[in-house]
C-alpha positions as CSV (number, residue, x, y, z in Angstrom):
1,M,151.0,99.7,155.0
2,A,153.4,101.6,152.4
3,L,155.9,102.4,155.3
4,G,156.4,98.9,155.9
5,E,157.8,98.4,152.6
6,S,160.1,101.5,152.3
7,P,163.3,101.1,150.4
8,L,166.5,98.8,152.7
9,G,168.4,101.5,154.0
10,W,165.7,104.2,154.7
11,K,164.5,105.3,158.0
12,V,161.1,106.4,158.9
13,S,160.5,109.3,161.2
14,W,157.1,110.2,162.9
15,V,156.7,114.0,163.2
16,P,153.7,114.8,165.2
17,V,151.9,118.0,164.2
18,P,151.7,120.9,167.0
19,V,147.9,121.9,168.2
20,R,148.6,125.4,166.7
21,P,151.4,124.9,164.4
22,S,154.0,127.3,163.8
23,V,157.0,126.9,161.9
24,T,159.1,127.1,164.8
25,G,157.1,124.4,166.3
26,M,157.5,121.9,163.5
27,R,161.3,122.8,162.8
28,R,161.3,121.5,167.0
29,A,158.6,118.7,165.9
30,V,161.5,117.9,162.9
31,F,164.4,118.6,165.8
32,D,162.8,115.6,167.7
33,A,161.7,113.5,165.6
34,L,165.2,112.9,163.7
35,A,166.4,112.6,167.5
36,L,169.3,114.7,166.8
37,P,172.0,115.3,169.5
38,G,172.0,118.4,171.7
39,R,169.8,121.1,172.4
40,F,167.3,122.1,169.7
41,P,169.2,125.4,168.1
42,H,168.4,129.0,169.0
43,T,168.4,130.2,165.1
44,S,166.3,129.0,162.7
45,A,169.4,128.9,160.2
46,R,171.6,126.1,163.0
47,A,168.0,123.9,163.5
48,D,167.8,124.0,159.5
49,A,171.2,122.9,159.4
50,A,171.2,120.4,161.5
51,A,167.9,118.8,159.7
52,A,169.2,119.1,156.5
53,E,172.6,117.3,157.8
54,A,170.2,114.7,159.0
55,L,167.9,114.3,156.3
56,G,171.4,113.6,153.9
57,Q,170.7,109.7,154.9
58,A,167.5,108.6,153.2
59,R,164.5,108.9,155.5
60,V,160.6,109.1,155.3
61,L,159.1,112.0,157.3
62,V,155.5,110.8,158.6
63,G,153.7,113.7,159.5
64,D,150.4,112.9,161.1
65,E,147.3,115.4,161.6
66,A,148.9,117.6,158.2
67,Q,145.5,119.0,157.6
68,R,146.7,121.4,160.5
69,L,149.1,122.8,158.8
70,P,149.3,126.5,157.7
71,V,151.2,127.5,154.6
72,P,153.9,128.6,156.0
73,C,154.7,125.2,157.7
74,L,153.9,123.1,154.4
75,E,156.5,125.8,153.0
76,Y,159.3,124.5,155.6
77,M,158.2,120.9,154.9
78,Q,158.7,121.6,151.3
79,S,162.2,123.1,151.8
80,L,163.0,119.9,153.5
81,W,162.4,118.0,150.4
82,D,163.7,121.1,148.2
83,H,166.8,121.1,150.2
84,P,169.8,120.1,147.5
85,G,171.3,117.8,150.1
86,T,168.5,115.8,151.5
87,Q,167.0,112.3,150.7
88,V,163.7,112.6,151.8
89,T,160.3,111.5,151.7
90,L,157.4,113.1,153.0
91,V,153.8,111.4,153.4
92,L,151.4,113.5,155.1
93,C,148.8,111.9,156.5
94,G,145.4,112.9,158.5
95,A,141.6,113.8,156.9
96,G,141.8,116.9,154.9
97,S,145.0,116.7,154.5
98,E,144.4,117.2,150.5
99,R,143.0,120.6,151.4
100,A,145.5,121.9,153.1
101,L,148.0,121.0,150.2
102,A,145.5,122.7,147.9
103,R,146.8,126.2,149.6
104,L,150.0,125.0,148.4
105,P,150.1,123.9,144.8
106,Q,153.7,123.8,144.2
107,L,153.9,121.1,146.9
108,A,150.8,119.5,145.6
109,S,152.1,119.1,142.5
110,R,154.9,117.2,143.7
111,V,152.3,114.2,145.6
112,V,152.9,110.7,143.9
113,A,150.3,109.0,145.2
114,W,146.9,109.9,147.2
115,Q,145.7,107.0,149.5
116,E,142.7,106.6,151.0
117,V,142.5,104.3,154.2
118,P,139.6,102.4,154.2
119,R,137.7,100.9,157.4
120,L,139.0,98.1,158.8
121,A,137.2,95.0,157.7
122,A,135.8,92.8,160.9
123,A,138.6,90.0,160.2
124,E,141.3,92.7,160.1
125,V,140.1,94.3,163.5
126,A,142.2,92.1,165.9
127,A,145.3,92.2,164.2
128,A,145.4,95.8,163.2
129,V,144.5,96.6,167.1
130,T,146.5,94.3,168.9
131,G,149.4,95.7,166.6
132,F,148.6,98.9,167.3
133,H,148.6,99.1,171.2
134,P,149.6,96.2,173.5
135,L,146.4,96.9,175.7
136,W,144.5,95.0,173.3
137,R,146.4,91.8,173.6
138,T,144.9,91.1,176.8
139,V,141.2,91.2,175.6
140,P,139.9,88.5,173.9
141,A,139.1,88.6,169.8
142,A,135.4,87.8,170.3
143,D,135.2,91.4,172.7
144,L,137.2,93.2,170.0
145,A,135.1,92.1,168.0
146,W,131.9,93.8,170.1
147,I,133.5,96.6,170.3
148,D,133.9,97.2,166.7
149,R,130.2,96.1,166.0
150,S,129.2,98.2,168.9
151,C,131.6,101.8,168.7
152,A,134.2,101.8,166.6
153,H,132.8,100.2,162.8
154,G,136.1,99.8,161.3
155,T,137.2,103.1,161.9
156,F,140.9,103.3,163.2
157,R,140.4,106.6,164.5
158,T,137.6,105.6,167.0
159,W,140.3,103.0,168.1
160,A,142.7,105.1,168.6
161,V,140.4,107.3,170.8
162,L,139.0,104.6,172.4
163,T,142.6,103.0,173.5
164,A,143.6,106.5,175.1
165,H,140.2,106.5,177.0
166,L,140.5,103.1,178.4
167,Q,144.5,103.9,179.1
168,N,143.0,106.9,181.2
169,A,140.4,104.8,183.1
170,L,142.8,102.2,184.0
171,L,145.7,104.4,185.0
172,T,143.5,107.0,187.0
173,T,140.8,104.3,189.0
174,A,141.8,101.3,191.6
175,D,141.0,97.8,190.7
176,T,139.3,98.5,187.5
177,S,139.6,95.9,184.8
178,V,138.5,95.7,180.8
179,D,135.2,94.6,181.0
180,R,132.0,95.7,178.9
181,A,130.6,97.8,181.4
182,L,133.4,99.9,181.5
183,L,134.0,99.9,177.7
184,R,130.0,100.8,177.1
185,R,130.8,104.0,179.4
186,L,133.6,104.7,177.4
187,F,131.6,104.3,173.8
188,K,129.4,107.5,175.3
189,R,132.5,109.3,175.6
190,V,134.2,108.0,171.8
191,A,131.5,108.3,169.9
192,P,127.6,109.0,170.0
193,P,125.3,105.9,169.5
194,L,124.2,105.6,165.8
């Protein structure tokens, strides 16, 4: 929601956090997220210079799964913010990100706002999931409500995992359609029954 209201002229870039993040991996993720031209540089100094130049224009960097970041990676993200020529806002997302930031007090002290995203209300589900992925636009609203009551319970992360499993099922099995039988099978993979 907040990113949708970023100031005019600010670009938003999604920086996926690697599974086992390293500073080199984060440099690469930032380089790719900024869509910098050419190949990824062989030296950290050149990669950092390219990122700093690109971040001279106002930009929001969104790091998802930030709870995975060890201190050296957090220090790298802080260095992007600290660089005198950059205009960057960092948005670190993920359950437990506050614990990751607690390991680096000098970055944690710069947090402007903490935002906890609550569960989706039943009335919000259809709009949120159809905006999230086009796959859900083909599912009737009544079925979306049933999926939420039966499995997701307003948790967006569960919807994201269910989306991945459903996509995989549709791509790997011929003549598969989205129906309640398929969804019940996928529910078992996504969330244990309550």
